[in-house]
C-alpha angles and dihedrals in degrees: 000000000000121000113294094032095276118138115263118267116259115270110260115241119263115266106252094199092056091049090048091053089050088049090053090051094052089046089055088051090053090051091047094053096043089051090050098045107023107032113081115236089230091065092094146266094305094073098072096046089050092052092047097046095047093044093048095050104034100056097043091048090054091050092049090051090050086064093045092051094046091052094047091048093047092050092049094048101037103032106026100032097028096228121160120255091247089065091052092047092049092051091050092049090052090049091051090048091052091051091049089050089052088049089054090053090051091049093053095046104032109018105029090153093055118056090196096041098125090075100162093049092048090049093050092050092050091047091055092051094047096043097047096077088052095058097092089060088069091071094072131054093231089050092053091046090052091052091049091050092046093056098067090033090061092052095046090048090051093052090047092048096043097103091048092046091051091052091047091049091055090053095044107032096163095051090043090052089057100041103034109042126124110325097358120195089253107086105355093067083082090078092048090053091052089049091052092057093043092050093048091050090052092048095049100041104126100204142011094256091061091048092049091050092046095052093041088054092049092049094047093048092049092047092050091052092050092048091049092050091047090052098044106030098070090059096052116113115257094014093274095166129118111318140058094310093066100036133101133239130206125171088353092300129118125248123178115257119231096271093041091049091053091047093049093049091048092048091052091052091050091049091049091051092047091049090052093047097047101037108025097035104017097050098234106153096205088192100173093048092045091050092049090049095050092049094036097131093052092044092050094052096043096046092052091052091048095045102043118025097023101034110027100028109028096025097038092221111185116163113198099186138050094237097059090040095053091045094049093047092048091052090049092051090048091051091048090050090055090047091052092049092050092047092051089053094049100039098075090052092049090050091050090051091049091051091048091049090049092050091049090052092049093250095116133036 
């Protein structure tokens, strides 16, 4: 019950444009992994740029959306339903545990030689745990301003500390393998913080005009940054623009360099604004992308199993041309879309059965 004994407000519908953006991110991950494991290196120069571009955009988009989803969920539970923060924190801990469990499954099936192989899933789970105590700061304007200021500060601190972190990693390889894998909390929590503020702004927008203005501003700001980088980066000495030449490495893992980080953040804002404009306001249903986004965890785990142990290892898949590669990847994405649609149909029934079983066992009222 909500405060005052009144029944809780109905749960607001999921935001289709946020789910579609998550679906785009998981699709980019599928393309990245098929390019890594299925596409022969001899296919040409386009292979490496494809791997880099999809890797650089997919993971950061997921992390940004982690923040958006945490903020939306916190607003719904704490403000609309009147639940205490402990309830929200407990739910987030359970969510992080489920993601870590999925990561363990991936490790066993895909990365048996690497106990921490499911790097993105581990990173997302850690981000949820670290960001959850920060959620109450969203309820005040100074708190949101502090989160916005902390995001670039984290990145600047990482760049400044990079030599010291590299030296520490060489002295403590096991700890470094845990703390500084792909998309570690320091500095990638910065994107989650930006997502927190963006999600809270979406949740608290009082009318459509404010939402339209907010997303138009995000899209315009992102586009201006991208245009500025495109105009200035080619003239930088040493070619230190977006791409591998300007990026950073710690513990043998990639981190976006300053220009790449700015470009990625701007691109995510543009994609978010476009998703809002085309789906929320334009009426595009984007059904396959929405389905992939709502079943993203299942899709991520299944596609890795199909691509690596079943396809590349057991099946010996090696595609030596762009035509077969594009066709195979398209078929895989189509199959994953069907899997997601089927899962979304079955999942409510499974949840109902679980609640009924819990009630019968005395575990639920």
